[in-house]
N, C-alpha and C positions, 0 to 999 in steps of 0.2 A: 469079129476080130480074128486075125490069123497071123501066123508067123511072117515076119517081114514088115508088118505095119509099124510106122513111126509114130510115137506118142510123145506128148509133152506134159510134164507135171506143172499145173498152172500156179502152184504156190511158190516153187523155187526155180522154175524155168528149166529144169533138167529134161533132157531128151532120152528116150529109150526105144529099143526095138523089141517087139514081141517075138519070143523065141519058141512058143508052143501053141498048140491048138487050145481052145477053151476046155478046161477041166472042171469037174464039179466035186464037191466034197459033201459028205453027209454027217449027220449027228445021230444020236439015238432017237431023236424026235423025228428025223426024216431029212430031206434035202435042206442044205443050209446055204449054199451059194456056189458061185462060179468064179474061176480065177484063170489067169494066164501067167506064164513066166516071162519076165522082162529083163533084158540086159540094159541097165541104166548106165549113162556115161560116167557116173560118179562111184560105181561099185565094180569090184573085180569079178563077182559072181552074179548070176541071174537071181532076181528076186521075185517072189510070188506077189502078184497084184490082184486083188479082188476086183471083179467087174463093177462093183458098187462105186469104185473111184470114177469110172466113166459115167455111170448113171447120175452121180451126184455133181458132176462137172469139175471134179478135182483134177482129172486127167483128160486130155483132149487128143483125139486121133488127128494127127497132122497130115499123114498120107497113108493110103492103103496099098498093100502089096498086090501085085497083079497075079 
């Protein structure tokens, strides 16, 4: 996943554009997960989205940026 990828929320049909490279966050216990920032068509500001959403099938990549 990289900036410019078009994604779709499978629950509500919203479309979004990935606006960041993949980032990771940590907890005291160690690595916790990865996320990207997404500009959804229903929000005025970019939102952080966990890559778990892709892995679980809640969000689908519609087209990849070149």
